[in-house]
N, C-alpha and C positions, 0 to 999 in steps of 0.2 A: 633834384634832391636825392640823397641816399641815405637809406635808413637801416640798422641795423637793428632787428627785433628780437628780443630774448623773452620767452615766457618765464615768469620769475614766482617763487614762493613769497619772496620777499624783495625789497631793492631801497637803497638809500643814497644819499647824496650829503657829503659832509663839504663846508667852506671854512678855510680857516679852523678848521677842527671843530665849526660848529655844526649840529645836524640842520639841514635846509629842508629836505623832503624825504619821507618815508613812506613806502607803500607795502602792503600785503600781497596777495596772489595777483597777478596781471602782466602787464609788460612792461620792460624797461626798453625805452626806443633811445638810440645814438642816432641824431640827425645831423648830416653834413649838408648844406646849402651851397648850390653850385653856382658860378656865374651863369646870368641868363635864365635863372629858374623863373616861372611863371605862375599866374594863378590856377593854370591848368594842372601844373605839376603837383603843386599844395593840395587841390581837392583832390586828385587822385589820390595820392600817398595817404593823405589823413582816412579816407573813404576804407582803402585797403587795409590799414593798420587796425581800425576799429571793427571791420567785419572782418579780418582774417580768422579763419576757423584753426585756432590751434589750441584752443582750450578742451580740456576733457569733460564729456557729457557724464552722465550715470552710468554707463558701461565703460568706461576708460577708454573711449576712441575721440581722437580730436576732430569734434563735430560742431563745437562751439566757439563764439566769438567773445573777447573781454567784455562787448557790449551786453552780450546775451546775458553772462556770469555775473555782471556787477564787477567786475574785475577793476583794478587802477591802472593807469598808465604814469610813467613816470618818463619824461622826456627831458634829455641831456642834449644840448649843443655838442658837436664835435667835427671840426673841420678836417681833422686828420682822416675822415672816412673819404675825403677826395685826393687824399696823397698818389703821386705818380711815382711808382719805383722803377720805371723805365730804364733810366740813366743813371749808373753810380749807384752811390750806397745811402746818400741824403735824398729824403723824399722831398719831391715838389709840391708845393701846394697852391700853384698857379690856379688851378681849376675851383678853387673855394672862393667864395663872393667875398669880396671885403667887409670887415665889419659892419661899417655903417650901412649897409645893404643887408648883411646877414642877420642881423640883429632885426630889424624889419620884418623879414620873412620868419624869423624863429618866433616872434611875437604874433605873427599872422598863423602861424601853425599850431600855437596853444590854443588859439582863439576857434579855428578850424576844428581841431580835435575836440575841444569841450563843446562843439555846435554837435558834431556828429556822434560824440559819445551821450550827451545829454547830462554830463557834471563834469564838475573842476578836474582838471589834469594838474598832476605835479610836477615841479619843474627843478633843475638847476638854476644857475644864474650865468648869463650869457657873459663870455669873456673870463669868466673866474676859473682860478685852479680849483678842479674840483675832484674829491675823493668818492669815486662811484663804487659802490658795493652791492651784490647782489647773488643770489643763490639761484641758478638757472635751473628750471623744473623741466626735466626730461632727459637730458638738454634739449631743449627745443629753442634754435635759435634762424631766423630768415633773414635773407639780405635782399633789398630791394631798391631800385633805380629807379624815379620817376621817366627819365629819358627813354630808358629801354623797356619801359612798361612790366619789368619785371622784379 
């Protein structure tokens, strides 16, 4: 699994022009599901996201997690995170899990994040065309890959 995690002051997702989810301060997480991802990948990534110390403490130092601050998480599925641009100019998405598999892992990630965070996670809709809008706070953007454990 790959994730792009952005600290946001606010973020939202619209589907067919209609609001689906909106959050205030917290994390907007773009998630790519890769062929062969496992429960270990899921648990590792969820734990890292929820406990990632990128939120400011009272002194303005990134020393707190979204869990510590009571911030929200907006989780958006994004298979394009697994694009390979090694050859040519058209990205290949061969490493992305097929939709039938990826949807199951996406739902499992929602449940795992909610369990780890201790409250609901906001989402987009799997396989929908979405308009994601966010204000990156900092900016702070972290990329993670469960296979590389970084």
